[in-house]
C-alpha positions as CSV (number, residue, x, y, z in Angstrom):
1,M,-86.1,-32.9,-40.4
2,A,-82.7,-34.2,-41.6
3,G,-82.2,-36.4,-44.2
4,P,-81.3,-39.8,-44.5
5,V,-78.4,-41.2,-43.2
6,Q,-75.8,-44.3,-44.2
7,I,-75.0,-46.8,-42.1
8,N,-72.1,-49.2,-43.9
9,I,-71.0,-52.1,-41.5
10,P,-69.2,-55.6,-42.7
11,S,-71.7,-57.6,-44.3
12,T,-70.4,-60.6,-42.4
13,I,-69.2,-60.4,-38.7
14,I,-68.1,-63.3,-36.8
15,N,-67.4,-62.8,-33.2
16,G,-65.4,-64.6,-30.3
17,A,-63.0,-67.0,-29.2
18,G,-61.7,-68.7,-32.7
19,A,-62.7,-66.4,-35.0
20,C,-59.8,-65.5,-37.1
21,D,-59.9,-69.4,-37.5
22,E,-62.9,-69.0,-40.4
23,A,-61.3,-66.7,-42.1
24,A,-59.8,-69.3,-45.0
25,S,-63.7,-71.0,-45.0
26,Q,-65.1,-67.6,-45.3
27,A,-62.3,-66.8,-48.0
28,V,-63.1,-70.4,-50.0
29,R,-67.5,-69.0,-49.5
30,I,-66.8,-66.2,-51.5
31,G,-64.9,-68.2,-54.1
32,L,-61.2,-66.8,-53.6
33,K,-57.9,-68.3,-55.6
34,R,-55.0,-65.9,-54.0
35,V,-54.9,-63.6,-51.2
36,L,-52.3,-61.6,-49.9
37,V,-51.8,-61.5,-46.2
38,V,-50.7,-57.6,-45.3
39,S,-49.4,-58.0,-41.5
40,D,-46.2,-56.3,-39.9
41,P,-43.1,-57.2,-38.8
42,F,-43.4,-58.1,-35.2
43,L,-46.9,-60.2,-35.9
44,V,-44.7,-62.0,-38.9
45,G,-42.3,-62.7,-36.0
46,Q,-45.0,-64.2,-33.6
47,G,-46.3,-66.3,-36.7
48,L,-49.8,-65.2,-36.5
49,P,-49.9,-64.8,-40.4
50,G,-48.2,-67.5,-41.2
51,R,-51.2,-69.5,-39.1
52,I,-53.6,-68.0,-41.7
53,V,-51.4,-68.6,-45.0
54,D,-51.2,-72.5,-43.8
55,Q,-54.7,-72.2,-43.2
56,C,-55.5,-70.6,-46.5
57,R,-53.6,-73.4,-48.2
58,Q,-55.3,-76.1,-46.4
59,A,-58.0,-74.9,-47.7
60,G,-57.0,-74.4,-51.5
61,I,-56.2,-71.0,-51.8
62,E,-53.0,-69.2,-52.0
63,A,-51.1,-67.2,-50.2
64,Q,-48.4,-64.6,-50.1
65,V,-47.6,-62.4,-46.6
66,Y,-46.9,-59.1,-47.0
67,G,-45.6,-58.1,-43.5
68,G,-43.6,-55.0,-44.2
69,V,-46.2,-52.7,-42.7
70,T,-44.9,-49.5,-40.1
71,P,-46.6,-48.6,-36.9
72,E,-48.5,-45.4,-38.5
73,P,-48.9,-47.0,-42.1
74,T,-47.6,-45.2,-45.3
75,D,-48.1,-45.1,-48.9
76,V,-44.9,-46.7,-49.4
77,N,-46.3,-49.7,-47.3
78,V,-49.3,-49.5,-49.5
79,E,-47.4,-49.6,-52.5
80,E,-45.2,-52.6,-51.4
81,G,-48.4,-54.3,-51.1
82,L,-50.2,-54.0,-54.2
83,A,-46.5,-54.9,-55.8
84,L,-47.0,-57.8,-54.7
85,L,-50.3,-58.6,-54.8
86,R,-49.6,-57.9,-59.0
87,E,-46.9,-59.8,-59.1
88,N,-48.6,-62.7,-57.3
89,G,-51.9,-62.4,-58.5
90,C,-54.2,-62.6,-55.7
91,D,-57.6,-61.4,-55.8
92,G,-58.6,-60.9,-52.4
93,V,-56.7,-59.8,-49.2
94,I,-56.6,-60.6,-45.9
95,A,-55.1,-57.4,-42.9
96,V,-54.1,-59.5,-40.0
97,G,-53.1,-56.8,-36.6
98,G,-53.9,-53.3,-35.1
99,G,-55.0,-50.6,-37.3
100,S,-52.1,-50.0,-39.3
101,S,-52.2,-53.4,-40.6
102,I,-55.7,-53.0,-41.7
103,D,-55.5,-49.6,-42.4
104,A,-52.2,-50.7,-44.8
105,G,-55.1,-53.5,-46.3
106,K,-57.5,-51.5,-46.6
107,G,-55.5,-49.2,-49.1
108,I,-54.3,-52.0,-50.8
109,A,-56.8,-53.7,-51.8
110,V,-58.6,-50.5,-53.1
111,M,-55.7,-49.4,-55.1
112,A,-56.0,-52.9,-57.0
113,A,-58.9,-52.1,-58.6
114,N,-58.4,-48.1,-59.2
115,D,-55.6,-45.8,-60.7
116,G,-53.2,-44.5,-58.5
117,P,-51.7,-42.3,-56.3
118,L,-53.5,-43.0,-53.3
119,S,-53.0,-38.9,-52.9
120,E,-56.4,-39.0,-54.8
121,Y,-58.8,-40.4,-52.6
122,A,-58.1,-38.4,-49.4
123,G,-61.4,-37.5,-48.1
124,Y,-64.8,-38.4,-48.0
125,H,-66.1,-40.7,-51.2
126,R,-63.5,-39.4,-53.7
127,I,-62.7,-43.6,-54.4
128,P,-64.3,-44.7,-58.1
129,R,-64.5,-48.6,-58.7
130,P,-64.8,-50.9,-55.4
131,G,-61.4,-52.7,-54.7
132,I,-61.3,-56.5,-54.0
133,P,-62.5,-57.8,-51.4
134,L,-60.8,-57.2,-47.8
135,F,-60.9,-59.6,-44.5
136,A,-59.9,-57.7,-41.4
137,I,-58.7,-59.7,-38.6
138,P,-57.9,-57.2,-35.6
139,T,-55.4,-58.0,-32.6
140,T,-56.1,-55.3,-30.7
141,A,-58.8,-53.9,-28.6
142,G,-58.6,-50.3,-30.2
143,T,-58.6,-48.3,-33.8
144,G,-62.1,-50.6,-34.7
145,S,-60.3,-50.5,-38.3
146,E,-61.9,-54.1,-39.3
147,M,-65.8,-52.1,-38.6
148,T,-65.3,-48.4,-40.4
149,R,-65.2,-47.4,-44.0
150,V,-61.9,-45.1,-43.1
151,T,-58.8,-45.5,-43.4
152,V,-55.4,-43.0,-42.6
153,I,-52.2,-43.5,-44.7
154,T,-49.3,-40.9,-44.2
155,D,-48.2,-39.2,-47.6
156,T,-44.3,-39.4,-47.0
157,R,-43.9,-37.1,-49.6
158,R,-45.6,-34.3,-48.1
159,N,-46.0,-35.4,-44.3
160,V,-49.6,-35.3,-44.1
161,K,-51.5,-37.7,-42.6
162,M,-54.0,-38.3,-45.3
163,M,-58.0,-39.5,-43.8
164,M,-60.3,-41.5,-46.6
165,L,-63.4,-42.0,-45.6
166,D,-65.6,-44.1,-48.6
167,A,-67.9,-47.2,-48.4
168,H,-65.4,-49.0,-50.9
169,L,-62.7,-49.3,-47.8
170,L,-65.1,-51.3,-46.0
171,P,-63.8,-54.8,-44.7
172,T,-66.2,-57.6,-46.5
173,A,-65.5,-59.4,-43.3
174,A,-64.4,-59.0,-39.9
175,F,-63.1,-61.8,-37.7
176,V,-63.8,-60.4,-34.1
177,D,-61.1,-62.7,-32.0
178,Y,-60.0,-61.1,-28.6
179,T,-58.1,-64.2,-27.9
180,L,-55.8,-62.5,-30.3
181,T,-55.6,-59.7,-27.6
182,L,-54.2,-61.7,-24.7
183,S,-50.7,-61.4,-24.9
184,M,-51.1,-57.0,-25.8
185,P,-48.4,-55.3,-23.0
186,R,-49.5,-53.2,-20.8
187,P,-48.8,-49.6,-22.5
188,L,-50.4,-50.9,-25.9
189,T,-53.5,-52.0,-23.9
190,A,-53.9,-48.9,-22.3
191,N,-52.8,-46.4,-25.6
192,V,-56.1,-48.7,-27.6
193,G,-57.9,-48.7,-24.7
194,V,-58.4,-45.7,-24.2
195,D,-58.8,-44.7,-28.3
196,T,-61.7,-46.9,-28.2
197,L,-62.9,-44.4,-25.5
198,T,-62.5,-41.7,-27.8
199,H,-64.2,-43.4,-30.6
200,G,-67.0,-44.1,-28.8
201,I,-67.7,-40.2,-26.5
202,E,-66.8,-38.1,-30.1
203,A,-69.5,-40.8,-32.5
204,Y,-71.9,-39.5,-29.3
205,V,-71.3,-36.1,-29.3
206,S,-70.4,-35.3,-33.1
207,R,-72.8,-33.4,-34.6
208,K,-73.3,-36.3,-37.8
209,A,-74.3,-38.6,-34.3
210,G,-77.9,-40.0,-34.7
211,T,-80.2,-42.8,-33.4
212,M,-78.5,-45.8,-34.7
213,T,-74.6,-44.3,-34.1
214,D,-76.0,-43.6,-30.8
215,A,-76.6,-47.2,-29.4
216,L,-73.4,-47.9,-31.1
217,A,-71.7,-45.7,-29.2
218,L,-72.6,-45.9,-25.9
219,S,-72.8,-49.4,-25.7
220,C,-68.9,-49.2,-26.7
221,V,-68.3,-46.6,-23.6
222,D,-70.3,-48.8,-20.9
223,L,-68.1,-51.3,-21.8
224,V,-64.6,-49.6,-21.6
225,G,-66.4,-48.1,-18.4
226,R,-66.7,-52.2,-16.8
227,H,-63.1,-53.8,-18.7
228,L,-60.5,-51.3,-19.6
229,V,-58.8,-51.1,-16.1
230,Q,-59.6,-54.9,-15.3
231,A,-58.0,-55.5,-18.9
232,W,-55.2,-53.4,-18.0
233,R,-54.0,-54.8,-14.4
234,H,-55.1,-58.3,-15.2
235,P,-54.1,-58.9,-19.2
236,G,-55.3,-62.3,-18.6
237,D,-58.7,-61.3,-17.6
238,H,-60.9,-63.6,-21.1
239,E,-64.0,-61.1,-19.8
240,A,-62.6,-57.9,-20.1
241,R,-60.4,-59.0,-23.0
242,K,-63.5,-60.1,-24.7
243,G,-65.1,-56.5,-23.7
244,M,-62.7,-54.2,-24.8
245,M,-62.5,-55.7,-27.8
246,E,-66.3,-55.6,-28.3
247,A,-66.0,-52.5,-27.7
248,A,-63.3,-51.4,-29.9
249,S,-65.8,-53.0,-32.9
250,L,-68.8,-51.1,-31.6
251,G,-66.7,-47.6,-31.4
252,G,-65.9,-48.7,-34.9
253,M,-69.5,-48.9,-35.8
254,A,-70.2,-46.1,-34.4
255,F,-68.2,-43.4,-35.6
256,A,-67.4,-44.4,-39.3
257,N,-71.5,-43.8,-39.6
258,S,-71.1,-40.7,-37.4
259,S,-67.8,-39.1,-37.0
260,V,-65.0,-38.4,-35.2
261,C,-64.9,-35.0,-33.9
262,L,-61.9,-32.6,-32.2
263,V,-59.5,-35.5,-30.9
264,H,-58.8,-37.1,-33.8
265,G,-59.1,-33.9,-35.7
266,M,-55.3,-33.0,-33.6
267,S,-54.2,-36.1,-33.2
268,R,-53.3,-37.0,-36.7
269,P,-51.0,-34.3,-36.9
270,L,-50.3,-35.1,-33.5
271,G,-49.0,-38.2,-35.1
272,A,-47.9,-37.5,-38.3
273,V,-45.4,-34.4,-36.5
274,F,-44.0,-35.9,-33.7
275,H,-44.2,-39.8,-34.7
276,L,-46.9,-40.7,-32.1
277,P,-48.8,-44.1,-32.5
278,H,-52.7,-43.3,-33.1
279,G,-53.8,-44.4,-29.9
280,L,-51.4,-42.2,-27.9
281,S,-51.8,-39.6,-29.7
282,N,-55.4,-39.7,-29.2
283,S,-55.9,-40.8,-25.6
284,V,-53.0,-38.2,-24.2
285,L,-55.5,-35.4,-25.9
286,L,-58.9,-36.9,-24.7
287,P,-58.9,-34.9,-21.4
288,A,-58.3,-31.6,-22.9
289,V,-60.3,-31.3,-25.6
290,T,-63.5,-32.8,-23.2
291,R,-62.6,-30.1,-21.1
292,F,-63.0,-27.3,-23.6
293,S,-65.7,-29.1,-25.3
294,V,-68.8,-29.8,-22.5
295,S,-69.8,-26.6,-22.6
296,A,-71.8,-27.4,-25.8
297,A,-73.3,-30.0,-25.4
298,P,-73.6,-30.7,-21.6
299,E,-76.3,-33.5,-21.9
300,R,-74.6,-35.6,-24.3
301,Y,-71.5,-35.2,-22.2
302,A,-73.1,-36.5,-18.8
303,T,-74.9,-39.4,-20.2
304,V,-71.2,-40.3,-21.1
305,A,-70.0,-39.8,-17.3
306,R,-73.2,-41.4,-16.2
307,K,-72.3,-44.7,-18.8
308,L,-69.0,-45.2,-17.6
309,G,-70.1,-45.1,-14.0
310,W,-68.5,-41.6,-12.6
311,A,-71.9,-39.9,-12.3
312,G,-75.1,-41.2,-10.7
313,A,-78.8,-40.8,-12.0
314,E,-79.3,-38.4,-8.9
315,D,-76.2,-35.8,-10.0
316,D,-77.2,-32.8,-12.3
317,T,-75.5,-31.9,-15.9
318,S,-72.9,-29.9,-14.5
319,T,-71.7,-32.1,-11.9
320,A,-71.4,-35.2,-14.3
321,C,-70.0,-33.3,-16.8
322,E,-67.2,-32.0,-14.4
323,R,-66.5,-35.6,-13.3
324,L,-66.6,-37.2,-16.6
325,V,-63.4,-34.4,-17.2
326,D,-61.4,-35.8,-14.0
327,G,-62.3,-39.1,-14.0
328,L,-61.1,-38.9,-17.9
329,R,-57.9,-37.3,-16.7
330,E,-57.5,-40.2,-13.1
331,L,-58.3,-42.7,-15.7
332,N,-55.4,-42.0,-18.2
333,E,-53.3,-41.8,-14.9
334,T,-54.4,-45.1,-13.9
335,V,-53.4,-46.7,-17.1
336,E,-50.1,-44.7,-16.9
337,I,-50.9,-43.1,-20.4
338,P,-47.6,-40.2,-20.6
339,G,-48.0,-36.4,-21.2
340,L,-47.0,-35.3,-23.9
341,R,-43.5,-34.2,-22.5
342,D,-43.0,-37.4,-21.3
343,C,-43.4,-38.8,-25.2
344,G,-39.8,-37.4,-25.8
345,I,-41.5,-33.6,-27.5
346,S,-39.5,-30.9,-26.2
347,K,-42.0,-27.7,-25.7
348,E,-39.6,-26.1,-28.2
349,A,-40.2,-28.8,-30.9
350,L,-44.4,-28.6,-30.0
351,T,-44.0,-24.8,-30.4
352,D,-42.4,-24.7,-33.7
353,A,-44.9,-27.4,-34.9
354,L,-48.3,-25.4,-33.6
355,D,-48.7,-23.4,-36.6
356,K,-48.7,-27.1,-38.9
357,M,-50.6,-28.7,-37.1
358,A,-53.3,-26.7,-36.1
359,G,-53.9,-26.0,-40.1
360,D,-53.9,-29.6,-40.8
361,A,-56.4,-30.3,-37.6
362,L,-59.1,-27.8,-39.2
363,A,-57.9,-28.8,-42.9
364,S,-59.1,-32.3,-42.2
365,G,-63.0,-31.9,-41.3
366,S,-62.9,-33.4,-38.3
367,P,-63.1,-30.5,-35.9
368,Q,-65.9,-29.1,-37.8
369,N,-68.1,-32.0,-36.2
370,N,-67.1,-30.8,-32.6
371,P,-69.9,-29.8,-30.8
372,R,-68.2,-26.8,-30.0
373,V,-65.8,-25.8,-33.3
374,P,-62.5,-24.1,-32.4
375,T,-60.1,-21.6,-34.1
376,A,-56.5,-22.7,-35.2
377,D,-55.8,-20.4,-32.1
378,E,-57.8,-22.4,-29.2
379,I,-56.5,-26.0,-31.3
380,K,-52.8,-24.3,-30.8
381,A,-53.9,-23.7,-26.9
382,L,-55.2,-27.2,-26.8
383,Y,-52.4,-29.0,-27.5
384,L,-49.9,-27.0,-25.1
385,E,-52.6,-27.9,-22.5
386,A,-52.0,-31.2,-23.3
387,Y,-48.5,-31.1,-22.6
């Protein structure tokens, strides 16, 4: 028998249309006086962080905006946000945006209560003290970061994406408001949608999967199968957007409490070296990595195929696995996920980076949770296959 499993999810989850408007009242409920709203330049221009600031001020809470988060958040983002937080005496953080803003918000919230540098805390369970309260308001149905004890921050000095997993990174409250995703452009809907599917699949096939995470992971996969293509084709479809937003949150809960596997292990170095968005780098790799992995957990992958509606109960395990691999390739084609060759990466540049990326992937620990654990040479071959 395996030992006990630790499950961490936010203590408060508010789900549905208008959920984001509950953040100020929840901040009052836990006694916050001054908050830092963390977001990115695009959303600041769109006005959502300003709306949160206004709601906080109306509730008697002072609020400031740090709007400098970059698409792949860096230690510099965390340091800038932390300086503003200290300058204004903030006692809480509200992160508004995609996974990048939420990941940066996690870094700022824990560094407000821990001595630096942030790089000391890379890895598993290394953050000594809990941070200040963090609220997460996702605007993309993708990373599930609002539900996780995980953050990924780029160390600009070493050009490495640092993965940190610690219960102290978990948001105090998550506000899952699908209406914030209605304006997402098609390419982003595709990238973060297949990213969500990756979370569900990897959480389910991981060597660390368990009964509770299985239920979350399969619910995520089921919702993606029913809603992703519809949300991509018809961006204003409320039911599809709601389904994908809930899938993203369920996927986040699942992978943060089992683990991600080889796709994520390979995705982080790819993003760090070539500056691809996280969702896109996962999406590009998913078909090749699944083909590589199915032989080591065929029953699990067959279950995924059936949940997606790509195989029926009458199909044997082998057939279902084949349909899953084919289906993932077809899904990427349907929602126009580009191959690596279409992402502005030359074959020569990819080849030159293979040794570093394979080494960084293995060092992250995620590939060791994969059903089939790869060698460095097999990882290099998979990068080339995805090209």
